[in-house]
C-alpha positions as CSV (number, residue, x, y, z in Angstrom):
1,X,8.2,-13.9,22.6
2,X,8.5,-12.9,19.0
3,X,10.9,-14.5,16.6
4,X,12.7,-11.6,14.9
5,X,13.4,-13.5,11.7
6,X,9.8,-14.6,11.4
7,X,8.6,-11.0,12.0
8,X,11.0,-9.7,9.3
9,X,9.6,-12.3,6.9
10,X,6.0,-11.3,7.7
11,X,6.8,-7.6,7.3
12,X,8.5,-8.2,4.0
13,X,5.4,-10.1,2.8
14,X,3.1,-7.4,4.0
15,X,5.4,-4.7,2.3
16,X,5.2,-6.6,-1.0
17,X,1.4,-6.8,-0.9
18,X,1.2,-3.1,0.0
19,X,3.5,-2.2,-2.8
20,X,1.2,-4.0,-5.2
21,X,-1.9,-2.2,-3.9
22,X,-0.2,1.2,-4.2
23,X,0.9,0.4,-7.8
24,X,-2.7,-0.9,-8.6
25,X,-4.3,2.3,-7.2
26,X,-1.8,4.5,-9.0
27,X,-2.6,2.8,-12.3
28,X,-6.4,3.2,-11.8
29,X,-6.0,6.9,-10.8
30,X,-3.8,7.6,-13.8
31,X,-6.3,6.1,-16.2
32,X,-8.0,9.1,-17.8
33,X,-10.9,6.9,-19.0
34,X,-11.6,5.8,-15.4
35,X,-11.4,9.3,-14.2
36,X,-13.7,10.6,-16.9
37,X,-16.3,7.8,-16.7
38,X,-16.3,6.7,-13.0
39,X,-18.7,8.3,-10.5
40,X,-17.0,10.8,-8.2
41,X,-17.7,8.5,-5.3
42,X,-15.7,5.6,-6.9
43,X,-12.8,8.0,-7.7
44,X,-12.8,9.2,-4.1
45,X,-12.8,5.7,-2.7
46,X,-9.8,4.8,-4.8
47,X,-8.0,7.9,-3.6
48,X,-8.7,6.9,0.0
49,X,-7.4,3.5,-0.6
50,X,-4.2,4.9,-2.2
51,X,-3.7,7.2,0.8
52,X,-4.3,4.3,3.3
53,X,-2.0,1.9,1.4
54,X,0.7,4.5,1.1
55,X,0.6,5.2,4.9
56,X,0.6,1.5,5.7
57,X,3.5,0.9,3.3
58,X,5.5,3.7,5.0
59,X,4.8,2.3,8.5
60,X,5.6,-1.2,7.4
61,X,8.8,-0.2,5.8
62,X,9.8,1.9,8.9
63,X,9.2,-1.1,11.1
64,X,11.1,-3.4,8.8
65,X,14.1,-1.0,8.7
66,X,14.1,-0.7,12.4
67,X,14.1,-4.5,12.9
68,X,17.0,-4.9,10.5
69,X,19.0,-2.1,12.0
């Protein structure tokens, strides 16, 4: 049996981590120096990370909102 309060705390922690990762990826990808100097593969990897973190953040936020409702 899952303790709802514990699960909400876990999801809030996860949401915070994902928000930090999304912010970090956005900063990297908005850095013109990085985009100009980094190999295309490196830029593509960072774009994939941003996409993954954004998707996970939405899913986590949705789950959290559903549990609080």
